[in-house]
C-alpha positions in Angstrom: 232.6 194.6 214.7 234.9 191.7 215.4 233.0 190.9 218.6 229.7 190.6 216.5 231.4 188.0 214.3 232.6 186.0 217.2 229.1 185.9 218.6 227.6 184.4 215.4 230.1 181.5 215.3 228.4 179.6 218.2 225.1 180.2 216.5 226.4 178.7 213.2 227.8 175.7 215.1 224.5 175.2 217.0 222.4 175.3 213.8 224.7 173.0 212.0 224.4 170.6 214.9 220.6 170.8 214.8 220.6 170.2 211.0 222.9 167.2 211.4 220.7 165.7 214.1 217.6 166.3 212.0 219.3 164.5 209.0 220.3 161.6 211.2 216.8 161.3 212.6 215.3 161.4 209.1 217.7 158.7 208.1 216.6 156.5 211.0 212.9 157.0 209.9 214.0 156.0 206.4 215.7 152.9 207.7 212.6 152.0 209.5 210.4 152.5 206.5 212.7 150.3 204.4 212.5 147.5 207.0 208.6 147.9 207.2 208.4 147.7 203.4 210.5 144.6 203.2 208.5 143.0 206.0 205.2 143.8 204.3 206.5 142.1 201.1 207.5 139.1 203.2 203.9 139.0 204.7 202.4 139.2 201.2 204.6 136.5 199.8 204.0 134.2 202.8 200.2 134.7 202.6 200.2 134.0 198.8 202.5 131.0 199.2 200.1 129.5 201.9 197.1 130.1 199.7 198.8 128.6 196.6 199.8 125.5 198.5 196.3 125.1 199.9 195.0 125.4 196.4 197.2 122.6 195.3 196.1 120.5 198.3 192.5 121.4 197.5 192.9 119.9 194.0 194.3 116.7 195.6 191.4 116.6 198.1 189.0 117.2 195.2 190.4 114.2 193.3 190.3 112.0 196.4 186.7 113.1 197.0 185.6 112.1 193.6 187.2 108.7 193.8 186.0 108.0 197.4 182.4 109.1 196.7 182.5 112.1 199.1 180.6 115.3 198.4 183.5 116.5 196.2 181.4 119.4 194.9 182.0 121.3 198.3 185.7 121.4 197.3 184.8 123.4 194.2 183.4 126.2 196.5 186.8 126.8 198.0 186.4 124.9 201.2 189.9 124.7 202.8 191.4 121.2 203.2 192.0 120.3 207.0 195.5 118.9 206.2 197.7 121.3 204.2 201.4 122.1 204.0 200.5 125.8 203.8 202.5 126.6 206.9 205.8 125.3 205.4 205.2 127.2 202.2 204.5 130.4 204.1 207.7 130.0 206.3 209.8 129.4 203.3 208.7 132.6 201.4 208.9 134.7 204.6 212.5 133.5 205.1 213.3 134.3 201.6 212.2 137.9 202.3 214.2 138.3 205.5 211.3 137.5 207.9 209.9 134.8 210.1 206.2 133.8 210.5 204.9 134.7 214.0 201.2 133.8 213.5 199.5 131.6 210.9 198.8 130.8 208.4 195.4 131.0 210.0 192.3 130.1 207.9 190.3 133.2 207.4 187.7 134.7 205.2 187.9 137.9 203.1 185.8 139.3 200.3 183.6 136.3 200.8 186.3 133.7 200.0 188.3 131.4 202.2 192.0 132.0 202.5 194.9 132.4 204.9 196.2 135.2 207.1 199.9 135.3 207.9 201.8 137.6 210.3 205.5 138.0 210.1 208.4 139.8 211.9 211.5 141.0 210.2 214.6 139.1 211.0 216.8 142.2 210.8 216.4 145.3 213.0 216.1 149.0 212.0 219.7 149.4 213.1 221.7 151.9 215.1 220.6 155.5 214.9 220.3 158.7 216.9 216.9 157.5 218.1 217.5 155.2 221.2 216.2 151.6 220.9 216.1 151.2 217.2 219.0 148.8 217.2 216.6 146.1 218.7 213.3 147.2 216.9 211.9 144.7 214.4 209.0 145.4 211.9 205.8 143.4 211.9 203.3 143.0 209.1 200.2 140.9 208.2 198.5 139.8 204.9 195.6 137.7 203.8 195.4 135.8 200.5 192.2 134.2 199.4 191.3 131.3 197.1 188.5 132.2 194.7 186.7 129.3 192.9 186.4 129.8 189.2 184.4 126.7 188.3 180.6 126.9 187.8 178.3 124.0 187.8 174.6 123.2 188.1 173.6 123.8 191.8 171.3 120.7 191.6 174.2 118.5 190.5 174.6 115.1 192.1 178.2 114.4 193.2 177.6 110.6 192.4 176.6 111.4 188.8 178.6 112.9 185.9 178.9 116.7 186.4 179.9 119.3 183.9 182.2 122.1 185.2 182.8 125.4 183.4 186.1 126.5 184.8 186.9 130.0 183.6 185.7 129.0 180.0 187.2 125.5 180.0 184.4 122.9 180.1 185.3 119.6 181.9 183.1 116.6 182.6 183.8 114.6 185.8 182.3 111.2 186.0 182.8 109.6 189.5 182.5 106.1 188.0 185.2 106.7 185.4 187.4 109.4 186.9 190.8 110.3 185.7 192.6 113.0 187.8 194.4 114.2 184.6 191.1 115.4 183.3 191.1 118.2 185.9 192.3 121.6 184.6 195.3 123.3 185.8 194.8 124.5 189.5 195.1 128.2 188.3 192.1 127.6 186.0 190.0 126.2 188.8 190.9 128.6 191.6 192.4 132.1 191.7 194.8 133.1 194.5 195.3 136.8 195.3 195.9 139.2 198.1 192.7 140.5 199.8 194.2 142.5 202.7 
């Protein structure tokens, strides 16, 4: 009888070791999931920051277009400005979420609207675990945010004549000959920014 008990002891030790190894592996996967989640949050924040900055730059370009006699109505359709500080805004928000921008913000289109796609990589690694190589693994994620125009106007409108805009229920008249930038509604009333992917 004592011999039987002695033979079960190595079996218990072996099973305990297997369970401990499985628990450590599960912990490594949980660490990886946490890093991926944080990195996706960073990508979302960076894409939104890029699109919001572009929206602000779009309002400036719209005002400049009205005063300079350009076809400023094109800006109301969400056309992206060529010069924007979207990159700096994206990097700032990515860094605030423990990541760095590795691609973008790239102008893109999603759901029929212009926007920006940003790819980020986590600054931190998954960390040490029983799975080899995790101490150097970093998570990567991508997100796209779009700028949706909210202002309606007569499609036959002449940009050199007064134009009435209906921006999400707020009616504004823009007269290129007597333009005051303060007459423009808040950027959030003219353009909506949200994640598309």
